[in-house]
PyMOL CGO cylinders between C-alpha atoms (Angstrom):
from pymol import cmd
from pymol.cgo import CYLINDER

trace = [
    CYLINDER, 92.07, 103.32, -3.19, 88.56, 101.76, -3.44, 0.3, 1, 1, 1, 1, 1, 1,
    CYLINDER, 88.56, 101.76, -3.44, 87.35, 99.10, -0.98, 0.3, 1, 1, 1, 1, 1, 1,
    CYLINDER, 87.35, 99.10, -0.98, 84.62, 96.72, -0.36, 0.3, 1, 1, 1, 1, 1, 1,
    CYLINDER, 84.62, 96.72, -0.36, 82.48, 97.56, 2.83, 0.3, 1, 1, 1, 1, 1, 1,
    CYLINDER, 82.48, 97.56, 2.83, 80.74, 94.35, 4.27, 0.3, 1, 1, 1, 1, 1, 1,
    CYLINDER, 80.74, 94.35, 4.27, 78.23, 94.14, 7.18, 0.3, 1, 1, 1, 1, 1, 1,
    CYLINDER, 78.23, 94.14, 7.18, 77.43, 90.75, 8.65, 0.3, 1, 1, 1, 1, 1, 1,
    CYLINDER, 77.43, 90.75, 8.65, 74.94, 89.52, 11.00, 0.3, 1, 1, 1, 1, 1, 1,
    CYLINDER, 74.94, 89.52, 11.00, 73.84, 86.13, 12.37, 0.3, 1, 1, 1, 1, 1, 1,
    CYLINDER, 73.84, 86.13, 12.37, 71.12, 85.10, 14.82, 0.3, 1, 1, 1, 1, 1, 1,
    CYLINDER, 71.12, 85.10, 14.82, 69.42, 82.11, 16.22, 0.3, 1, 1, 1, 1, 1, 1,
    CYLINDER, 69.42, 82.11, 16.22, 65.85, 81.59, 17.37, 0.3, 1, 1, 1, 1, 1, 1,
    CYLINDER, 65.85, 81.59, 17.37, 65.72, 79.04, 20.17, 0.3, 1, 1, 1, 1, 1, 1,
    CYLINDER, 65.72, 79.04, 20.17, 69.51, 79.11, 20.78, 0.3, 1, 1, 1, 1, 1, 1,
    CYLINDER, 69.51, 79.11, 20.78, 69.60, 76.98, 23.79, 0.3, 1, 1, 1, 1, 1, 1,
    CYLINDER, 69.60, 76.98, 23.79, 67.15, 74.47, 22.38, 0.3, 1, 1, 1, 1, 1, 1,
    CYLINDER, 67.15, 74.47, 22.38, 67.74, 71.35, 20.30, 0.3, 1, 1, 1, 1, 1, 1,
    CYLINDER, 67.74, 71.35, 20.30, 65.20, 72.42, 17.74, 0.3, 1, 1, 1, 1, 1, 1,
    CYLINDER, 65.20, 72.42, 17.74, 66.01, 75.92, 16.59, 0.3, 1, 1, 1, 1, 1, 1,
    CYLINDER, 66.01, 75.92, 16.59, 66.57, 78.00, 13.44, 0.3, 1, 1, 1, 1, 1, 1,
    CYLINDER, 66.57, 78.00, 13.44, 69.41, 80.30, 12.54, 0.3, 1, 1, 1, 1, 1, 1,
    CYLINDER, 69.41, 80.30, 12.54, 69.96, 82.87, 9.91, 0.3, 1, 1, 1, 1, 1, 1,
    CYLINDER, 69.96, 82.87, 9.91, 72.82, 85.03, 8.58, 0.3, 1, 1, 1, 1, 1, 1,
    CYLINDER, 72.82, 85.03, 8.58, 72.74, 88.28, 6.41, 0.3, 1, 1, 1, 1, 1, 1,
    CYLINDER, 72.74, 88.28, 6.41, 75.29, 90.02, 4.57, 0.3, 1, 1, 1, 1, 1, 1,
    CYLINDER, 75.29, 90.02, 4.57, 75.46, 93.43, 2.95, 0.3, 1, 1, 1, 1, 1, 1,
    CYLINDER, 75.46, 93.43, 2.95, 78.21, 94.38, 0.50, 0.3, 1, 1, 1, 1, 1, 1,
    CYLINDER, 78.21, 94.38, 0.50, 78.91, 98.10, -0.43, 0.3, 1, 1, 1, 1, 1, 1,
    CYLINDER, 78.91, 98.10, -0.43, 81.37, 98.82, -3.26, 0.3, 1, 1, 1, 1, 1, 1,
    CYLINDER, 81.37, 98.82, -3.26, 81.24, 102.46, -4.53, 0.3, 1, 1, 1, 1, 1, 1,
    CYLINDER, 81.24, 102.46, -4.53, 77.62, 103.10, -5.14, 0.3, 1, 1, 1, 1, 1, 1,
    CYLINDER, 77.62, 103.10, -5.14, 76.36, 99.73, -5.49, 0.3, 1, 1, 1, 1, 1, 1,
    CYLINDER, 76.36, 99.73, -5.49, 74.82, 97.38, -2.58, 0.3, 1, 1, 1, 1, 1, 1,
    CYLINDER, 74.82, 97.38, -2.58, 74.22, 93.66, -2.83, 0.3, 1, 1, 1, 1, 1, 1,
    CYLINDER, 74.22, 93.66, -2.83, 72.59, 91.60, -0.33, 0.3, 1, 1, 1, 1, 1, 1,
    CYLINDER, 72.59, 91.60, -0.33, 72.89, 87.70, 0.65, 0.3, 1, 1, 1, 1, 1, 1,
    CYLINDER, 72.89, 87.70, 0.65, 71.22, 85.68, 3.28, 0.3, 1, 1, 1, 1, 1, 1,
    CYLINDER, 71.22, 85.68, 3.28, 70.53, 82.19, 4.41, 0.3, 1, 1, 1, 1, 1, 1,
    CYLINDER, 70.53, 82.19, 4.41, 69.38, 79.94, 7.24, 0.3, 1, 1, 1, 1, 1, 1,
    CYLINDER, 69.38, 79.94, 7.24, 70.06, 76.65, 8.84, 0.3, 1, 1, 1, 1, 1, 1,
    CYLINDER, 70.06, 76.65, 8.84, 68.25, 74.54, 11.17, 0.3, 1, 1, 1, 1, 1, 1,
    CYLINDER, 68.25, 74.54, 11.17, 69.74, 73.16, 14.61, 0.3, 1, 1, 1, 1, 1, 1,
    CYLINDER, 69.74, 73.16, 14.61, 72.56, 75.69, 14.79, 0.3, 1, 1, 1, 1, 1, 1,
    CYLINDER, 72.56, 75.69, 14.79, 73.73, 78.38, 17.25, 0.3, 1, 1, 1, 1, 1, 1,
    CYLINDER, 73.73, 78.38, 17.25, 74.00, 82.11, 17.28, 0.3, 1, 1, 1, 1, 1, 1,
    CYLINDER, 74.00, 82.11, 17.28, 77.92, 81.84, 17.14, 0.3, 1, 1, 1, 1, 1, 1,
    CYLINDER, 77.92, 81.84, 17.14, 77.89, 79.63, 14.20, 0.3, 1, 1, 1, 1, 1, 1,
    CYLINDER, 77.89, 79.63, 14.20, 75.45, 81.98, 12.41, 0.3, 1, 1, 1, 1, 1, 1,
    CYLINDER, 75.45, 81.98, 12.41, 77.83, 84.92, 13.05, 0.3, 1, 1, 1, 1, 1, 1,
    CYLINDER, 77.83, 84.92, 13.05, 80.73, 82.96, 11.69, 0.3, 1, 1, 1, 1, 1, 1,
    CYLINDER, 80.73, 82.96, 11.69, 78.68, 81.72, 8.71, 0.3, 1, 1, 1, 1, 1, 1,
    CYLINDER, 78.68, 81.72, 8.71, 77.91, 85.27, 7.65, 0.3, 1, 1, 1, 1, 1, 1,
    CYLINDER, 77.91, 85.27, 7.65, 81.63, 86.45, 7.66, 0.3, 1, 1, 1, 1, 1, 1,
    CYLINDER, 81.63, 86.45, 7.66, 82.61, 83.16, 5.73, 0.3, 1, 1, 1, 1, 1, 1,
    CYLINDER, 82.61, 83.16, 5.73, 79.79, 83.63, 3.13, 0.3, 1, 1, 1, 1, 1, 1,
    CYLINDER, 79.79, 83.63, 3.13, 80.85, 87.09, 2.72, 0.3, 1, 1, 1, 1, 1, 1,
    CYLINDER, 80.85, 87.09, 2.72, 84.42, 86.61, 1.92, 0.3, 1, 1, 1, 1, 1, 1,
    CYLINDER, 84.42, 86.61, 1.92, 83.66, 83.46, -0.18, 0.3, 1, 1, 1, 1, 1, 1,
    CYLINDER, 83.66, 83.46, -0.18, 81.47, 85.96, -2.39, 0.3, 1, 1, 1, 1, 1, 1,
    CYLINDER, 81.47, 85.96, -2.39, 84.40, 88.20, -3.06, 0.3, 1, 1, 1, 1, 1, 1,
    CYLINDER, 84.40, 88.20, -3.06, 85.72, 87.38, -6.47, 0.3, 1, 1, 1, 1, 1, 1,
    CYLINDER, 85.72, 87.38, -6.47, 89.06, 89.22, -6.38, 0.3, 1, 1, 1, 1, 1, 1,
    CYLINDER, 89.06, 89.22, -6.38, 92.02, 89.33, -3.86, 0.3, 1, 1, 1, 1, 1, 1,
    CYLINDER, 92.02, 89.33, -3.86, 93.39, 92.57, -4.63, 0.3, 1, 1, 1, 1, 1, 1,
    CYLINDER, 93.39, 92.57, -4.63, 91.04, 95.02, -2.89, 0.3, 1, 1, 1, 1, 1, 1,
    CYLINDER, 91.04, 95.02, -2.89, 90.81, 96.14, 0.68, 0.3, 1, 1, 1, 1, 1, 1,
    CYLINDER, 90.81, 96.14, 0.68, 87.83, 94.88, 2.69, 0.3, 1, 1, 1, 1, 1, 1,
    CYLINDER, 87.83, 94.88, 2.69, 86.48, 96.42, 5.81, 0.3, 1, 1, 1, 1, 1, 1,
    CYLINDER, 86.48, 96.42, 5.81, 84.03, 93.91, 7.52, 0.3, 1, 1, 1, 1, 1, 1,
    CYLINDER, 84.03, 93.91, 7.52, 81.65, 95.42, 10.20, 0.3, 1, 1, 1, 1, 1, 1,
    CYLINDER, 81.65, 95.42, 10.20, 80.10, 92.90, 12.60, 0.3, 1, 1, 1, 1, 1, 1,
    CYLINDER, 80.10, 92.90, 12.60, 78.27, 93.38, 15.78, 0.3, 1, 1, 1, 1, 1, 1,
    CYLINDER, 78.27, 93.38, 15.78, 79.40, 90.15, 17.27, 0.3, 1, 1, 1, 1, 1, 1,
    CYLINDER, 79.40, 90.15, 17.27, 82.16, 90.42, 19.88, 0.3, 1, 1, 1, 1, 1, 1,
    CYLINDER, 82.16, 90.42, 19.88, 82.75, 86.81, 19.36, 0.3, 1, 1, 1, 1, 1, 1,
    CYLINDER, 82.75, 86.81, 19.36, 83.91, 87.07, 15.83, 0.3, 1, 1, 1, 1, 1, 1,
    CYLINDER, 83.91, 87.07, 15.83, 85.61, 90.36, 16.13, 0.3, 1, 1, 1, 1, 1, 1,
    CYLINDER, 85.61, 90.36, 16.13, 87.68, 89.24, 19.32, 0.3, 1, 1, 1, 1, 1, 1,
    CYLINDER, 87.68, 89.24, 19.32, 88.34, 85.76, 17.62, 0.3, 1, 1, 1, 1, 1, 1,
    CYLINDER, 88.34, 85.76, 17.62, 89.74, 87.19, 14.51, 0.3, 1, 1, 1, 1, 1, 1,
    CYLINDER, 89.74, 87.19, 14.51, 91.48, 90.32, 16.03, 0.3, 1, 1, 1, 1, 1, 1,
    CYLINDER, 91.48, 90.32, 16.03, 92.81, 88.75, 19.15, 0.3, 1, 1, 1, 1, 1, 1,
    CYLINDER, 92.81, 88.75, 19.15, 92.29, 85.08, 19.86, 0.3, 1, 1, 1, 1, 1, 1,
    CYLINDER, 92.29, 85.08, 19.86, 93.06, 83.15, 16.69, 0.3, 1, 1, 1, 1, 1, 1,
    CYLINDER, 93.06, 83.15, 16.69, 96.80, 83.62, 16.71, 0.3, 1, 1, 1, 1, 1, 1,
    CYLINDER, 96.80, 83.62, 16.71, 97.08, 82.18, 20.06, 0.3, 1, 1, 1, 1, 1, 1,
    CYLINDER, 97.08, 82.18, 20.06, 94.88, 79.40, 19.18, 0.3, 1, 1, 1, 1, 1, 1,
    CYLINDER, 94.88, 79.40, 19.18, 96.72, 78.44, 16.22, 0.3, 1, 1, 1, 1, 1, 1,
    CYLINDER, 96.72, 78.44, 16.22, 100.10, 78.58, 18.19, 0.3, 1, 1, 1, 1, 1, 1,
    CYLINDER, 100.10, 78.58, 18.19, 98.55, 76.34, 21.12, 0.3, 1, 1, 1, 1, 1, 1,
    CYLINDER, 98.55, 76.34, 21.12, 97.20, 73.84, 18.50, 0.3, 1, 1, 1, 1, 1, 1,
    CYLINDER, 97.20, 73.84, 18.50, 93.47, 75.23, 18.73, 0.3, 1, 1, 1, 1, 1, 1,
    CYLINDER, 93.47, 75.23, 18.73, 93.33, 75.00, 22.30, 0.3, 1, 1, 1, 1, 1, 1,
    CYLINDER, 93.33, 75.00, 22.30, 91.88, 78.05, 24.39, 0.3, 1, 1, 1, 1, 1, 1,
    CYLINDER, 91.88, 78.05, 24.39, 93.97, 79.40, 27.19, 0.3, 1, 1, 1, 1, 1, 1,
    CYLINDER, 93.97, 79.40, 27.19, 92.10, 76.94, 29.48, 0.3, 1, 1, 1, 1, 1, 1,
    CYLINDER, 92.10, 76.94, 29.48, 93.54, 74.13, 27.56, 0.3, 1, 1, 1, 1, 1, 1,
    CYLINDER, 93.54, 74.13, 27.56, 90.06, 73.26, 26.39, 0.3, 1, 1, 1, 1, 1, 1,
    CYLINDER, 90.06, 73.26, 26.39, 89.30, 72.95, 22.52, 0.3, 1, 1, 1, 1, 1, 1,
    CYLINDER, 89.30, 72.95, 22.52, 88.20, 76.03, 20.58, 0.3, 1, 1, 1, 1, 1, 1,
    CYLINDER, 88.20, 76.03, 20.58, 84.45, 75.55, 19.66, 0.3, 1, 1, 1, 1, 1, 1,
    CYLINDER, 84.45, 75.55, 19.66, 83.81, 75.80, 16.01, 0.3, 1, 1, 1, 1, 1, 1,
    CYLINDER, 83.81, 75.80, 16.01, 87.33, 75.10, 15.10, 0.3, 1, 1, 1, 1, 1, 1,
    CYLINDER, 87.33, 75.10, 15.10, 86.46, 74.31, 11.59, 0.3, 1, 1, 1, 1, 1, 1,
    CYLINDER, 86.46, 74.31, 11.59, 84.55, 77.53, 10.87, 0.3, 1, 1, 1, 1, 1, 1,
    CYLINDER, 84.55, 77.53, 10.87, 87.41, 79.51, 12.45, 0.3, 1, 1, 1, 1, 1, 1,
    CYLINDER, 87.41, 79.51, 12.45, 89.94, 77.72, 10.33, 0.3, 1, 1, 1, 1, 1, 1,
    CYLINDER, 89.94, 77.72, 10.33, 87.83, 78.40, 7.23, 0.3, 1, 1, 1, 1, 1, 1,
    CYLINDER, 87.83, 78.40, 7.23, 87.34, 82.18, 7.99, 0.3, 1, 1, 1, 1, 1, 1,
    CYLINDER, 87.34, 82.18, 7.99, 90.98, 82.66, 8.63, 0.3, 1, 1, 1, 1, 1, 1,
    CYLINDER, 90.98, 82.66, 8.63, 91.94, 80.96, 5.53, 0.3, 1, 1, 1, 1, 1, 1,
    CYLINDER, 91.94, 80.96, 5.53, 89.60, 83.17, 3.58, 0.3, 1, 1, 1, 1, 1, 1,
    CYLINDER, 89.60, 83.17, 3.58, 90.91, 86.13, 5.10, 0.3, 1, 1, 1, 1, 1, 1,
    CYLINDER, 90.91, 86.13, 5.10, 94.58, 84.99, 4.36, 0.3, 1, 1, 1, 1, 1, 1,
    CYLINDER, 94.58, 84.99, 4.36, 93.73, 84.87, 0.63, 0.3, 1, 1, 1, 1, 1, 1,
    CYLINDER, 93.73, 84.87, 0.63, 92.67, 88.51, 0.66, 0.3, 1, 1, 1, 1, 1, 1,
    CYLINDER, 92.67, 88.51, 0.66, 95.23, 91.31, 0.43, 0.3, 1, 1, 1, 1, 1, 1,
    CYLINDER, 95.23, 91.31, 0.43, 93.62, 93.17, 3.32, 0.3, 1, 1, 1, 1, 1, 1,
    CYLINDER, 93.62, 93.17, 3.32, 90.50, 92.34, 5.61, 0.3, 1, 1, 1, 1, 1, 1,
    CYLINDER, 90.50, 92.34, 5.61, 89.85, 94.42, 8.55, 0.3, 1, 1, 1, 1, 1, 1,
    CYLINDER, 89.85, 94.42, 8.55, 87.27, 93.25, 11.14, 0.3, 1, 1, 1, 1, 1, 1,
    CYLINDER, 87.27, 93.25, 11.14, 85.64, 96.19, 12.78, 0.3, 1, 1, 1, 1, 1, 1,
    CYLINDER, 85.64, 96.19, 12.78, 83.13, 96.01, 15.66, 0.3, 1, 1, 1, 1, 1, 1,
    CYLINDER, 83.13, 96.01, 15.66, 79.83, 97.96, 15.11, 0.3, 1, 1, 1, 1, 1, 1,
    CYLINDER, 79.83, 97.96, 15.11, 77.23, 98.41, 17.89, 0.3, 1, 1, 1, 1, 1, 1,
    CYLINDER, 77.23, 98.41, 17.89, 74.22, 96.23, 17.08, 0.3, 1, 1, 1, 1, 1, 1,
    CYLINDER, 74.22, 96.23, 17.08, 70.68, 97.73, 16.86, 0.3, 1, 1, 1, 1, 1, 1,
    CYLINDER, 70.68, 97.73, 16.86, 72.07, 101.24, 16.90, 0.3, 1, 1, 1, 1, 1, 1,
    CYLINDER, 72.07, 101.24, 16.90, 70.55, 102.57, 13.90, 0.3, 1, 1, 1, 1, 1, 1,
    CYLINDER, 70.55, 102.57, 13.90, 73.69, 101.78, 11.68, 0.3, 1, 1, 1, 1, 1, 1,
    CYLINDER, 73.69, 101.78, 11.68, 71.74, 101.55, 8.35, 0.3, 1, 1, 1, 1, 1, 1,
    CYLINDER, 71.74, 101.55, 8.35, 73.65, 98.57, 6.67, 0.3, 1, 1, 1, 1, 1, 1,
    CYLINDER, 73.65, 98.57, 6.67, 73.88, 96.70, 9.90, 0.3, 1, 1, 1, 1, 1, 1,
    CYLINDER, 73.88, 96.70, 9.90, 70.35, 96.95, 10.59, 0.3, 1, 1, 1, 1, 1, 1,
    CYLINDER, 70.35, 96.95, 10.59, 69.81, 95.66, 6.90, 0.3, 1, 1, 1, 1, 1, 1,
    CYLINDER, 69.81, 95.66, 6.90, 72.18, 92.68, 7.51, 0.3, 1, 1, 1, 1, 1, 1,
    CYLINDER, 72.18, 92.68, 7.51, 70.11, 92.03, 10.86, 0.3, 1, 1, 1, 1, 1, 1,
    CYLINDER, 70.11, 92.03, 10.86, 66.90, 92.07, 8.69, 0.3, 1, 1, 1, 1, 1, 1,
    CYLINDER, 66.90, 92.07, 8.69, 68.26, 89.62, 6.15, 0.3, 1, 1, 1, 1, 1, 1,
    CYLINDER, 68.26, 89.62, 6.15, 69.56, 87.29, 8.84, 0.3, 1, 1, 1, 1, 1, 1,
    CYLINDER, 69.56, 87.29, 8.84, 65.87, 87.34, 10.28, 0.3, 1, 1, 1, 1, 1, 1,
    CYLINDER, 65.87, 87.34, 10.28, 64.66, 86.88, 6.62, 0.3, 1, 1, 1, 1, 1, 1,
    CYLINDER, 64.66, 86.88, 6.62, 66.80, 83.62, 6.38, 0.3, 1, 1, 1, 1, 1, 1,
    CYLINDER, 66.80, 83.62, 6.38, 65.08, 82.37, 9.60, 0.3, 1, 1, 1, 1, 1, 1,
    CYLINDER, 65.08, 82.37, 9.60, 61.73, 83.35, 8.59, 0.3, 1, 1, 1, 1, 1, 1,
    CYLINDER, 61.73, 83.35, 8.59, 62.04, 81.32, 5.41, 0.3, 1, 1, 1, 1, 1, 1,
    CYLINDER, 62.04, 81.32, 5.41, 62.71, 78.09, 7.56, 0.3, 1, 1, 1, 1, 1, 1,
    CYLINDER, 62.71, 78.09, 7.56, 59.76, 78.53, 9.75, 0.3, 1, 1, 1, 1, 1, 1,
]
cmd.load_cgo(trace, "trace")
């Protein structure tokens, strides 16, 4: 069966500062077609941009009956979606240390989008390792930041 391949990346310049810019990039591959999306935001964080890339990607999928493989170099998003989210939901959005989950609204949105699809697989890819579509997603995230500067 055909599937949609997605590469997502997010980044932030000045991540620890109050004045910063972030960007996200998404590359879709379906059969022999490739589509790109990107954007940027001010006063954000790297983690928010990583989540935003995944959310924007799933929002752009117009069907619910095709498997999706989402490649992301963010351990934060991969671990969150593959391991942590079920415990967070069970524990009323509290982490194991009883503190609230950061970026809860984004996690809820991403999980809801995943649950609307027939199949979404979150797969870890090593960043900056020459994986062509992952490098393109990174370039797009930087383009989103460049356009805000």
